[in-house]
Backbone as ProteinMPNN parsed JSONL, in Angstrom:
{"seq_chain_A": "MRRRRVTKFGSLLITGIVASAVAAGGASAAMWVALTSSPERPTVGEPAEVLIRTFATFGSDSLGEIINDGPVPAPSGFALVLWGVDYPFELVAQGPRGESLSIEVRRDHADASLYRGEVAFPSPGAWTLQLPQFAGSADTPAITLVVDVAEAAPPWGDIALLAVAAALGAVATAATIELLRRSRPSRDIRAR", "coords_chain_A": {"N_chain_A": [[-9.644, 32.518, 26.827], [-12.042, 33.881, 26.29], [-12.04, 33.685, 23.522], [-12.387, 30.922, 23.107], [-15.028, 30.548, 24.025], [-16.465, 32.032, 22.121], [-15.819, 30.615, 19.792], [-16.929, 28.121, 20.459], [-19.642, 28.842, 20.711], [-20.097, 29.705, 18.087], [-19.773, 27.26, 16.718], [-21.923, 25.781, 17.752], [-24.031, 27.359, 16.81], [-23.764, 27.096, 13.997], [-24.173, 24.326, 13.784], [-26.823, 24.227, 14.677], [-28.113, 25.692, 12.631], [-27.67, 24.046, 10.401], [-29.003, 21.706, 11.259], [-31.603, 22.701, 11.437], [-32.111, 23.331, 8.765], [-32.033, 20.798, 7.61], [-34.138, 19.564, 8.976], [-36.235, 21.205, 8.141], [-36.278, 20.648, 5.454], [-36.929, 18.032, 5.483], [-39.476, 17.025, 4.875], [-39.616, 17.135, 2.125], [-37.43, 15.774, 1.26], [-35.674, 13.124, -0.286], [-34.119, 9.968, -1.183], [-31.748, 9.873, -3.798], [-30.134, 8.258, -6.463], [-27.115, 7.738, -8.236], [-25.618, 5.958, -10.873], [-22.477, 4.857, -12.065], [-19.803, 3.809, -14.272], [-16.505, 2.552, -14.646], [-14.121, 1.386, -16.751], [-16.08, 3.36, -19.118], [-16.759, 1.87, -21.288], [-16.49, -1.247, -21.009], [-14.389, -4.258, -21.276], [-14.705, -7.661, -22.259], [-14.192, -9.981, -19.686], [-12.361, -8.347, -18.35], [-11.843, -6.436, -15.365], [-14.32, -4.116, -14.291], [-15.093, -1.12, -12.65], [-17.836, -0.272, -10.647], [-19.794, 2.379, -9.552], [-21.902, 3.628, -7.013], [-23.545, 6.464, -6.177], [-24.905, 8.323, -3.557], [-27.552, 10.627, -2.945], [-29.389, 13.275, -1.366], [-32.538, 14.607, -2.108], [-33.752, 17.856, -2.384], [-36.484, 19.99, -2.332], [-37.755, 23.048, -3.867], [-39.245, 24.287, -1.915], [-37.812, 24.075, 0.412], [-35.298, 25.075, -0.16], [-35.439, 27.363, -1.689], [-34.945, 29.202, -4.749], [-33.882, 27.022, -7.311], [-31.126, 25.902, -9.126], [-30.154, 23.612, -11.403], [-27.191, 22.584, -12.169], [-25.29, 20.692, -11.89], [-23.111, 17.729, -12.203], [-24.687, 15.467, -12.08], [-27.849, 14.689, -13.189], [-30.774, 16.129, -11.844], [-34.129, 15.667, -10.605], [-36.724, 17.75, -11.95], [-37.115, 20.872, -10.367], [-35.846, 20.19, -8.041], [-32.958, 19.894, -5.914], [-29.79, 18.285, -5.674], [-28.014, 16.87, -3.005], [-25.074, 15.589, -1.674], [-25.33, 12.631, 0.186], [-24.685, 10.7, 2.847], [-25.531, 7.46, 3.386], [-26.532, 4.497, 5.002], [-27.177, 1.762, 3.369], [-28.546, -1.267, 2.146], [-27.643, -1.939, -0.743], [-28.587, -3.66, -3.705], [-27.141, -4.708, -6.575], [-27.612, -5.43, -9.921], [-26.65, -6.941, -12.976], [-27.932, -7.202, -16.152], [-27.628, -9.263, -18.887], [-27.097, -9.408, -22.531], [-28.267, -11.744, -23.483], [-30.137, -12.431, -21.644], [-28.882, -13.338, -19.371], [-27.907, -13.011, -15.91], [-26.132, -11.138, -13.527], [-25.078, -10.821, -10.21], [-23.843, -8.107, -8.46], [-21.62, -7.373, -6.001], [-21.617, -4.672, -3.797], [-19.857, -2.319, -1.82], [-19.788, -0.025, 0.87], [-17.853, 2.906, 0.68], [-14.944, 3.523, 2.58], [-13.922, 6.059, 3.071], [-15.797, 7.849, 2.099], [-19.005, 8.369, 2.789], [-21.154, 8.586, 1.08], [-20.708, 7.036, -1.084], [-20.627, 3.991, -2.86], [-18.889, 1.063, -3.824], [-18.259, -1.35, -6.389], [-17.211, -4.279, -8.211], [-16.964, -5.807, -11.387], [-16.581, -8.367, -13.819], [-17.43, -8.732, -16.997], [-18.867, -11.522, -18.623], [-19.489, -11.868, -21.314], [-19.777, -10.258, -24.573], [-21.67, -7.29, -25.562], [-24.746, -5.436, -24.883], [-25.133, -4.559, -21.616], [-27.237, -4.11, -18.874], [-27.19, -2.314, -15.951], [-28.77, -2.307, -12.866], [-30.743, -1.34, -9.996], [-32.584, -3.422, -8.213], [-34.208, -2.865, -5.976], [-35.388, -0.437, -6.471], [-37.065, -0.811, -8.558], [-39.865, -0.205, -10.607], [-40.309, 2.39, -9.789], [-40.676, 5.753, -11.023], [-38.244, 6.879, -11.745], [-36.19, 4.803, -12.025], [-32.995, 3.813, -11.102], [-30.595, 3.104, -13.506], [-28.103, 1.956, -15.789], [-26.829, 1.444, -19.073], [-24.324, -0.481, -20.424], [-21.978, -0.951, -23.024], [-20.317, -3.776, -23.733], [-17.224, -4.712, -24.889], [-15.459, -7.035, -27.061], [-12.414, -8.509, -26.138], [-9.45, -7.381, -27.626], [-7.33, -9.255, -29.749], [-4.085, -10.148, -28.708], [-1.256, -8.572, -30.125], [0.945, -10.343, -32.332], [3.564, -9.615, -32.058], [4.866, -9.74, -29.598], [5.371, -12.503, -29.142], [6.917, -13.026, -31.403], [9.079, -11.303, -31.005], [10.165, -12.43, -28.699], [10.95, -14.943, -29.688], [12.872, -14.069, -31.551], [14.83, -12.923, -29.885], [15.575, -15.222, -28.459], [16.617, -16.76, -30.562], [18.779, -15.138, -31.335], [20.336, -15.196, -28.996], [20.906, -17.909, -28.969], [22.45, -18.126, -31.297], [24.673, -16.553, -30.592], [25.612, -18.041, -28.414], [26.281, -20.432, -29.721], [28.299, -19.534, -31.49], [30.212, -18.676, -29.608], [30.822, -21.102, -28.368], [31.968, -22.558, -30.501], [34.231, -20.969, -30.969], [35.607, -21.291, -28.525], [36.134, -24.034, -28.613], [37.791, -24.105, -30.854], [40.028, -22.695, -29.954], [40.871, -24.287, -27.866], [41.952, -26.615, -28.944], [44.973, -28.245, -29.821], [47.438, -26.86, -31.962], [48.019, -28.022, -35.243], [50.475, -28.129, -36.889], [52.052, -29.03, -39.715], [54.548, -28.463, -40.802], [56.25, -28.179, -38.692], [57.375, -30.601, -37.975]], "CA_chain_A": [[-10.891, 32.007, 27.337], [-13.126, 34.505, 25.54], [-11.991, 33.146, 22.167], [-12.978, 29.575, 23.163], [-16.482, 30.672, 24.149], [-16.981, 32.498, 20.837], [-15.689, 29.491, 18.862], [-17.911, 27.105, 20.842], [-20.943, 29.381, 20.366], [-20.178, 29.67, 16.618], [-19.97, 25.867, 16.314], [-23.303, 25.425, 18.088], [-24.914, 28.101, 15.924], [-23.697, 26.461, 12.682], [-24.845, 23.036, 13.921], [-28.256, 24.506, 14.754], [-28.603, 26.102, 11.31], [-27.685, 22.847, 9.556], [-30.072, 20.827, 11.741], [-32.875, 23.32, 11.056], [-32.275, 23.193, 7.314], [-32.36, 19.4, 7.342], [-35.488, 19.317, 9.493], [-37.206, 21.911, 7.294], [-36.353, 19.979, 4.157], [-37.234, 16.615, 5.671], [-40.73, 16.636, 4.243], [-39.462, 16.996, 0.68], [-36.158, 15.118, 0.962], [-35.735, 11.701, -0.608], [-32.839, 9.494, -1.69], [-31.531, 9.836, -5.237], [-28.947, 7.442, -6.688], [-26.482, 7.823, -9.554], [-24.744, 4.824, -11.192], [-21.451, 5.105, -13.076], [-18.889, 2.696, -14.497], [-15.184, 2.891, -15.168], [-14.304, 2.295, -17.886], [-17.449, 3.492, -19.618], [-16.957, 0.798, -22.271], [-15.648, -2.344, -20.518], [-13.981, -5.344, -22.153], [-15.031, -8.984, -21.729], [-13.201, -10.594, -18.809], [-11.562, -7.35, -17.628], [-12.644, -5.841, -14.296], [-14.859, -2.757, -14.415], [-15.556, -0.617, -11.356], [-19.168, 0.322, -10.671], [-19.979, 3.268, -8.406], [-23.238, 4.119, -6.67], [-23.417, 7.694, -5.392], [-26.21, 8.624, -2.962], [-27.874, 12.038, -2.75], [-30.707, 13.645, -0.847], [-33.163, 15.618, -2.966], [-34.445, 18.911, -1.647], [-37.336, 20.777, -3.209], [-37.642, 24.502, -3.779], [-39.897, 24.757, -0.693], [-36.843, 24.117, 1.501], [-34.047, 25.716, -0.558], [-35.643, 28.556, -2.505], [-34.734, 28.98, -6.187], [-32.936, 25.938, -7.557], [-30.51, 25.824, -10.449], [-29.512, 22.307, -11.555], [-26.087, 22.632, -13.122], [-24.286, 19.73, -11.453], [-22.824, 16.629, -13.134], [-25.733, 14.44, -11.988], [-29.144, 15.335, -13.417], [-31.745, 16.034, -10.752], [-35.505, 15.862, -11.065], [-37.093, 19.149, -12.078], [-37.558, 21.518, -9.137], [-35.131, 19.632, -6.9], [-31.5, 19.975, -5.886], [-29.16, 17.099, -5.108], [-26.978, 17.103, -2.006], [-24.47, 14.312, -1.293], [-25.955, 12.143, 1.404], [-24.153, 9.43, 3.319], [-26.619, 6.632, 3.869], [-26.179, 3.087, 5.147], [-28.278, 1.108, 2.683], [-28.11, -2.557, 1.568], [-27.899, -1.936, -2.185], [-28.446, -4.848, -4.549], [-26.865, -4.267, -7.937], [-27.731, -6.567, -10.839], [-26.351, -6.679, -14.388], [-28.693, -8.056, -17.068], [-26.874, -9.401, -20.121], [-27.834, -9.354, -23.795], [-28.99, -13.003, -23.718], [-30.965, -12.702, -20.484], [-28.117, -13.751, -18.198], [-27.954, -12.05, -14.816], [-25.007, -11.164, -12.588], [-25.23, -10.04, -8.987], [-22.6, -7.388, -8.205], [-21.517, -6.959, -4.603], [-21.122, -3.312, -3.598], [-19.526, -1.994, -0.43], [-19.684, 1.395, 1.172], [-16.488, 3.408, 0.709], [-14.543, 3.889, 3.947], [-13.621, 7.483, 3.179], [-16.904, 8.667, 1.6], [-20.239, 7.668, 3.166], [-22.159, 8.672, 0.016], [-20.197, 6.29, -2.228], [-20.539, 2.532, -2.788], [-18.052, 0.548, -4.918], [-18.356, -2.751, -6.743], [-16.388, -4.637, -9.368], [-17.55, -6.881, -12.186], [-15.952, -8.74, -15.087], [-18.529, -9.216, -17.832], [-18.451, -12.76, -19.283], [-19.772, -11.883, -22.751], [-19.946, -8.912, -25.128], [-23.03, -6.826, -25.835], [-25.319, -4.403, -24.019], [-25.451, -5.006, -20.255], [-27.94, -3.079, -18.112], [-26.992, -2.377, -14.506], [-29.919, -1.696, -12.206], [-30.976, -1.596, -8.578], [-33.938, -3.977, -8.156], [-35.022, -2.28, -4.901], [-36.071, 0.749, -6.966], [-37.865, -1.172, -9.73], [-41.245, 0.261, -10.554], [-40.409, 3.838, -9.585], [-40.583, 6.494, -12.285], [-36.831, 7.155, -12.037], [-35.399, 3.645, -11.608], [-31.593, 3.998, -11.49], [-30.054, 2.067, -14.373], [-27.238, 2.383, -16.895], [-26.528, 0.383, -20.029], [-22.933, -0.457, -20.869], [-21.648, -1.81, -24.156], [-19.113, -4.531, -23.394], [-16.509, -5.093, -26.108], [-14.622, -8.235, -27.069], [-11.003, -8.178, -25.962], [-8.67, -7.48, -28.852], [-6.268, -10.266, -29.7], [-2.761, -9.571, -28.488], [-0.46, -8.616, -31.346], [1.931, -11.425, -32.282], [4.933, -9.095, -31.924], [5.457, -10.198, -28.339], [5.901, -13.848, -29.357], [7.968, -12.946, -32.41], [10.241, -10.673, -30.37], [10.744, -13.424, -27.792], [11.637, -15.92, -30.529], [14.051, -13.417, -32.141], [15.84, -12.824, -28.826], [16.056, -16.578, -28.194], [17.457, -17.149, -31.696], [20.027, -14.363, -31.263], [21.137, -15.753, -27.895], [21.376, -19.214, -29.413], [23.531, -17.912, -32.26], [25.843, -16.075, -29.838], [26.126, -19.172, -27.635], [26.911, -21.361, -30.67], [29.554, -18.917, -31.945], [31.165, -18.691, -28.49], [31.237, -22.498, -28.177], [32.882, -22.889, -31.603], [35.492, -20.246, -30.735], [36.285, -21.95, -27.405], [36.645, -25.315, -29.105], [38.882, -23.823, -31.768], [41.189, -22.266, -29.169], [41.313, -25.33, -26.946], [42.637, -27.682, -29.673], [46.386, -27.919, -30.126], [47.697, -26.54, -33.356], [48.598, -29.158, -35.994], [51.29, -27.572, -37.973], [52.8, -30.112, -40.316], [55.899, -27.994, -41.068], [57.056, -28.241, -37.466], [57.937, -31.932, -37.785]], "C_chain_A": [[-12.079, 32.553, 26.541], [-13.188, 33.927, 24.122], [-12.632, 31.749, 22.106], [-14.497, 29.647, 23.228], [-17.108, 31.09, 22.825], [-16.939, 31.354, 19.821], [-16.73, 28.433, 19.163], [-19.318, 27.568, 20.469], [-21.151, 29.34, 18.849], [-20.431, 28.257, 16.114], [-21.4, 25.421, 16.59], [-24.296, 26.113, 17.157], [-24.941, 27.448, 14.54], [-24.404, 25.102, 12.721], [-26.355, 23.226, 13.963], [-28.848, 24.883, 13.416], [-28.709, 24.89, 10.394], [-28.82, 21.927, 9.972], [-31.44, 21.389, 11.352], [-33.136, 23.154, 9.566], [-32.664, 21.766, 6.96], [-33.777, 19.088, 7.806], [-36.534, 19.982, 8.609], [-37.362, 21.213, 5.957], [-36.76, 18.53, 4.272], [-38.491, 16.164, 4.958], [-40.563, 16.414, 2.747], [-38.147, 16.323, 0.295], [-36.382, 13.638, 0.7], [-34.368, 11.28, -1.131], [-32.856, 9.45, -3.211], [-30.216, 9.108, -5.45], [-28.436, 7.652, -8.102], [-25.541, 6.631, -9.719], [-23.737, 5.253, -12.253], [-20.549, 3.89, -13.173], [-17.571, 3.226, -15.032], [-14.471, 1.597, -15.508], [-15.766, 2.334, -18.34], [-17.782, 2.407, -20.629], [-16.031, -0.358, -21.898], [-15.353, -3.393, -21.598], [-14.312, -6.668, -21.471], [-13.871, -9.51, -20.888], [-12.338, -9.628, -18.022], [-12.427, -6.714, -16.533], [-13.079, -4.406, -14.612], [-15.355, -2.35, -13.033], [-16.916, 0.053, -11.542], [-19.322, 1.138, -9.393], [-21.452, 3.622, -8.253], [-23.016, 5.321, -5.768], [-24.797, 8.055, -4.875], [-26.35, 10.119, -2.689], [-29.198, 12.145, -2.007], [-31.254, 14.682, -1.813], [-33.902, 16.599, -2.069], [-35.218, 19.752, -2.641], [-37.181, 22.263, -2.971], [-38.31, 25.051, -2.522], [-38.908, 24.832, 0.472], [-35.569, 24.862, 1.135], [-34.24, 27.013, -1.33], [-35.439, 28.214, -3.971], [-33.639, 27.941, -6.406], [-32.436, 26.003, -8.993], [-29.769, 24.499, -10.503], [-28.418, 22.402, -12.611], [-24.972, 21.67, -12.732], [-24.097, 18.61, -12.458], [-23.877, 15.522, -13.123], [-27.075, 15.121, -12.187], [-30.117, 15.075, -12.271], [-33.148, 16.178, -11.332], [-35.841, 17.357, -11.068], [-37.614, 19.706, -10.749], [-36.866, 21.013, -7.886], [-33.638, 19.878, -7.04], [-30.967, 18.704, -5.241], [-28.047, 17.514, -4.164], [-26.412, 15.736, -1.629], [-24.996, 13.893, 0.065], [-25.387, 10.778, 1.737], [-25.264, 8.616, 3.951], [-26.126, 5.185, 3.946], [-27.344, 2.286, 4.582], [-27.785, -0.188, 2.046], [-28.424, -2.644, 0.071], [-27.7, -3.318, -2.797], [-28.249, -4.33, -5.962], [-26.842, -5.489, -8.841], [-27.401, -6.102, -12.251], [-27.116, -7.687, -15.229], [-27.975, -8.064, -18.41], [-27.741, -9.418, -21.368], [-28.63, -10.626, -24.095], [-29.839, -13.4, -22.516], [-30.207, -13.166, -19.253], [-28.096, -12.626, -17.165], [-26.75, -12.244, -13.898], [-25.351, -10.314, -11.379], [-23.869, -9.414, -8.682], [-22.597, -6.912, -6.755], [-20.939, -5.547, -4.534], [-20.889, -3.087, -2.11], [-19.382, -0.487, -0.273], [-18.22, 1.777, 1.279], [-16.14, 3.87, 2.128], [-14.357, 5.39, 4.119], [-14.788, 8.389, 2.786], [-18.211, 7.909, 1.827], [-21.311, 7.718, 2.086], [-21.758, 7.857, -1.21], [-20.123, 4.792, -1.928], [-19.765, 2.06, -4.017], [-18.298, -0.941, -5.126], [-17.472, -3.018, -7.953], [-17.01, -5.831, -10.069], [-16.687, -7.113, -13.416], [-17.051, -9.382, -15.929], [-18.071, -10.44, -18.631], [-18.68, -12.793, -20.793], [-19.973, -10.456, -23.252], [-21.421, -8.568, -25.314], [-23.465, -5.76, -24.856], [-25.73, -5.016, -22.679], [-26.11, -3.837, -19.521], [-27.727, -3.322, -16.625], [-28.15, -1.651, -13.851], [-29.992, -2.109, -10.741], [-32.403, -2.107, -8.426], [-34.816, -3.371, -7.064], [-35.841, -1.092, -5.39], [-36.944, 0.451, -8.188], [-39.302, -0.708, -9.54], [-41.377, 1.741, -10.297], [-40.194, 4.528, -10.925], [-39.132, 6.719, -12.703], [-35.948, 6.015, -11.537], [-33.951, 3.841, -12.043], [-31.101, 2.812, -12.312], [-29.116, 2.705, -15.389], [-27.027, 1.177, -17.8], [-25.112, 0.579, -20.533], [-22.773, -1.373, -22.071], [-20.304, -2.457, -23.842], [-18.498, -5.041, -24.693], [-15.748, -6.4, -25.933], [-13.17, -7.78, -26.92], [-10.279, -8.356, -27.291], [-7.594, -8.533, -28.681], [-4.93, -9.563, -29.532], [-1.965, -9.65, -29.784], [0.626, -9.673, -31.232], [3.357, -10.94, -32.084], [5.6, -9.581, -30.663], [6.083, -11.563, -28.505], [7.052, -13.826, -30.347], [9.228, -12.343, -31.803], [10.93, -11.662, -29.437], [11.518, -14.479, -28.572], [12.909, -15.327, -31.132], [15.17, -13.294, -31.112], [16.424, -14.195, -28.528], [16.977, -17.049, -29.312], [18.801, -16.425, -31.663], [20.923, -14.902, -30.153], [21.695, -17.123, -28.264], [22.54, -19.09, -30.382], [24.806, -17.459, -31.563], [26.454, -17.228, -29.05], [26.832, -20.18, -28.546], [28.252, -20.82, -31.147], [30.608, -18.949, -30.851], [31.675, -20.107, -28.254], [32.23, -22.906, -29.266], [34.232, -22.222, -31.393], [36.267, -20.885, -29.596], [36.878, -23.286, -27.841], [37.846, -25.112, -30.025], [40.154, -23.459, -31.005], [41.733, -23.383, -28.271], [42.034, -26.477, -27.653], [44.08, -27.273, -29.951], [46.535, -27.715, -31.629], [48.372, -27.734, -34.033], [49.37, -28.603, -37.183], [52.193, -28.661, -38.501], [54.262, -29.703, -40.549], [56.806, -28.132, -39.839], [57.697, -29.59, -37.294], [59.157, -32.076, -38.564]], "O_chain_A": [[-12.991, 31.815, 26.167], [-14.275, 33.706, 23.588], [-13.342, 31.438, 21.15], [-15.18, 28.88, 22.55], [-18.157, 30.571, 22.441], [-17.898, 31.144, 19.078], [-17.353, 27.897, 18.247], [-20.111, 26.774, 19.962], [-22.231, 28.989, 18.374], [-21.215, 28.064, 15.185], [-22.019, 24.759, 15.757], [-25.294, 25.512, 16.76], [-26.014, 27.264, 13.966], [-25.147, 24.763, 11.8], [-27.09, 22.458, 13.342], [-29.954, 24.456, 13.082], [-29.707, 24.718, 9.694], [-29.536, 21.415, 9.112], [-32.336, 20.633, 10.979], [-34.261, 22.869, 9.156], [-33.524, 21.547, 6.107], [-34.529, 18.418, 7.099], [-37.592, 19.407, 8.35], [-38.453, 21.189, 5.388], [-36.924, 17.856, 3.255], [-38.561, 15.029, 4.485], [-41.277, 15.603, 2.156], [-37.789, 16.305, -0.882], [-37.176, 12.984, 1.377], [-33.548, 12.128, -1.483], [-33.842, 9.047, -3.828], [-29.27, 9.319, -4.692], [-29.216, 7.733, -9.051], [-24.759, 6.326, -8.819], [-24.092, 5.928, -13.22], [-20.527, 3.045, -12.278], [-17.527, 4.211, -15.769], [-14.237, 0.78, -14.618], [-16.569, 1.467, -17.995], [-18.949, 2.06, -20.811], [-14.914, -0.446, -22.408], [-15.968, -3.415, -22.664], [-14.212, -6.784, -20.25], [-12.718, -9.489, -21.318], [-11.639, -10.052, -17.101], [-13.616, -6.477, -16.748], [-12.304, -3.602, -15.13], [-15.969, -3.151, -12.329], [-17.117, 0.839, -12.468], [-19.026, 0.662, -8.297], [-22.152, 3.879, -9.233], [-22.376, 5.214, -4.722], [-25.758, 8.094, -5.642], [-25.405, 10.784, -2.263], [-30.016, 11.225, -2.022], [-30.513, 15.543, -2.286], [-34.584, 16.21, -1.121], [-34.682, 20.175, -3.666], [-36.555, 22.688, -2.0], [-37.989, 26.16, -2.093], [-39.14, 25.577, 1.424], [-34.818, 25.251, 2.03], [-33.257, 27.703, -1.599], [-35.716, 27.094, -4.4], [-32.594, 27.984, -5.757], [-33.212, 26.141, -9.939], [-28.842, 24.283, -9.722], [-28.692, 22.311, -13.808], [-23.837, 21.813, -13.189], [-24.823, 18.531, -13.449], [-23.948, 14.727, -14.06], [-27.418, 16.035, -11.437], [-30.258, 13.948, -11.797], [-33.33, 16.739, -12.412], [-35.298, 18.126, -10.275], [-38.449, 19.085, -10.092], [-37.26, 21.373, -6.777], [-33.123, 20.049, -8.144], [-31.612, 18.12, -4.37], [-27.241, 18.391, -4.476], [-27.169, 14.823, -1.301], [-25.093, 14.707, 0.983], [-25.585, 9.814, 0.997], [-25.868, 9.036, 4.938], [-25.399, 4.715, 3.071], [-28.379, 2.145, 5.234], [-26.703, -0.204, 1.46], [-29.358, -3.337, -0.333], [-26.768, -4.043, -2.449], [-29.089, -3.599, -6.487], [-26.142, -6.464, -8.566], [-27.81, -5.021, -12.676], [-26.965, -8.895, -15.042], [-27.738, -7.011, -19.003], [-28.968, -9.439, -21.28], [-29.574, -10.586, -24.884], [-30.22, -14.563, -22.377], [-30.809, -13.369, -18.198], [-28.246, -11.451, -17.5], [-26.398, -13.368, -13.542], [-25.862, -9.203, -11.522], [-22.857, -10.114, -8.649], [-23.465, -6.144, -6.34], [-19.904, -5.26, -5.136], [-21.622, -3.595, -1.261], [-18.916, 0.215, -1.171], [-17.431, 1.06, 1.894], [-16.944, 4.526, 2.791], [-14.607, 5.929, 5.197], [-14.773, 9.578, 3.104], [-18.492, 6.927, 1.141], [-22.286, 6.971, 2.16], [-22.39, 7.967, -2.261], [-19.624, 4.38, -0.881], [-19.953, 2.583, -5.115], [-18.515, -1.691, -4.175], [-17.039, -2.088, -8.634], [-17.52, -6.749, -9.426], [-16.131, -6.173, -13.984], [-17.541, -10.461, -15.597], [-17.007, -10.408, -19.25], [-18.128, -13.651, -21.482], [-20.296, -9.556, -22.478], [-22.296, -9.43, -25.235], [-22.655, -5.239, -24.089], [-26.588, -5.898, -22.635], [-25.605, -2.714, -19.544], [-28.04, -4.393, -16.105], [-28.479, -0.525, -14.223], [-29.384, -3.092, -10.316], [-33.346, -1.318, -8.5], [-36.04, -3.358, -7.198], [-36.872, -0.767, -4.801], [-37.502, 1.371, -8.786], [-39.869, -0.81, -8.452], [-42.436, 2.315, -10.55], [-39.605, 3.958, -11.844], [-38.83, 6.746, -13.896], [-35.057, 6.234, -10.716], [-33.692, 4.019, -13.233], [-31.178, 1.664, -11.875], [-29.311, 3.85, -15.798], [-27.045, 0.033, -17.345], [-24.746, 1.655, -21.006], [-23.37, -2.449, -22.124], [-19.288, -1.776, -23.703], [-19.156, -5.71, -25.49], [-15.434, -6.814, -24.817], [-12.759, -6.782, -27.512], [-10.472, -9.35, -27.99], [-7.019, -8.685, -27.603], [-4.678, -8.519, -30.135], [-1.99, -10.673, -30.468], [1.174, -9.881, -30.149], [4.272, -11.753, -31.954], [6.808, -9.814, -30.665], [7.21, -11.78, -28.061], [8.05, -14.522, -30.16], [10.331, -12.827, -32.062], [12.159, -11.718, -29.395], [12.614, -14.869, -28.171], [13.926, -16.016, -31.216], [16.334, -13.535, -31.432], [17.636, -14.326, -28.36], [18.005, -17.671, -29.045], [19.84, -17.027, -31.931], [22.13, -15.049, -30.344], [22.826, -17.455, -27.91], [23.504, -19.851, -30.304], [25.896, -17.922, -31.896], [27.675, -17.379, -29.017], [27.873, -20.722, -28.175], [29.235, -21.559, -31.203], [31.777, -19.218, -31.128], [32.858, -20.288, -27.966], [33.239, -23.544, -28.964], [35.27, -22.844, -31.617], [37.487, -21.012, -29.693], [38.003, -23.62, -27.471], [38.809, -25.876, -29.969], [41.245, -23.882, -31.387], [42.923, -23.41, -27.96], [42.693, -27.264, -26.973], [44.368, -26.121, -30.272], [45.838, -28.329, -32.437], [49.221, -28.384, -33.423], [48.914, -28.635, -38.326], [53.035, -29.166, -37.758], [55.138, -30.565, -40.491], [58.028, -28.192, -39.981], [58.576, -29.686, -36.438], [59.785, -33.134, -38.537]]}, "name": "protein", "num_of_chains": 1, "seq": "MRRRRVTKFGSLLITGIVASAVAAGGASAAMWVALTSSPERPTVGEPAEVLIRTFATFGSDSLGEIINDGPVPAPSGFALVLWGVDYPFELVAQGPRGESLSIEVRRDHADASLYRGEVAFPSPGAWTLQLPQFAGSADTPAITLVVDVAEAAPPWGDIALLAVAAALGAVATAATIELLRRSRPSRDIRAR"}
């Protein structure tokens, strides 16, 4: 019984500390977004996965000294903390000839700070992915991907298929000739 009370009190204390930290940082917290693509260099017509990762930014007034050494660059004087947010992101890809693709993104079921989308680029060149809702801000989230032309499939596959077909045809022809040879009665002239 005593152990349950201590555990319950500890849980409430931790919840209170977290809530206080969030409330204290609320004045300087804002959403920060990172865009990534896999593969980093997509191929025309092949699907590429696009990820949007959401963060809250906290300034030094709420966290003290800040050292930015994470994989996602943060604005100077701020730290990034993963932040699950329900937001209707619009993701657009602008092509090298001015064409535009709308990419549907959906929130990941297992990670509230992650949105996933998929796109197959119709032409090669530099494609810029951006979030129009953030256009005009100093740090508009955008990435530029270089889309390559798909390499032609080597002809070995067709040649190998033809070689196997020819070999099977030769074996079938040889087997047919042997069966015909064995099925004919012998014509020995000396036996008469």
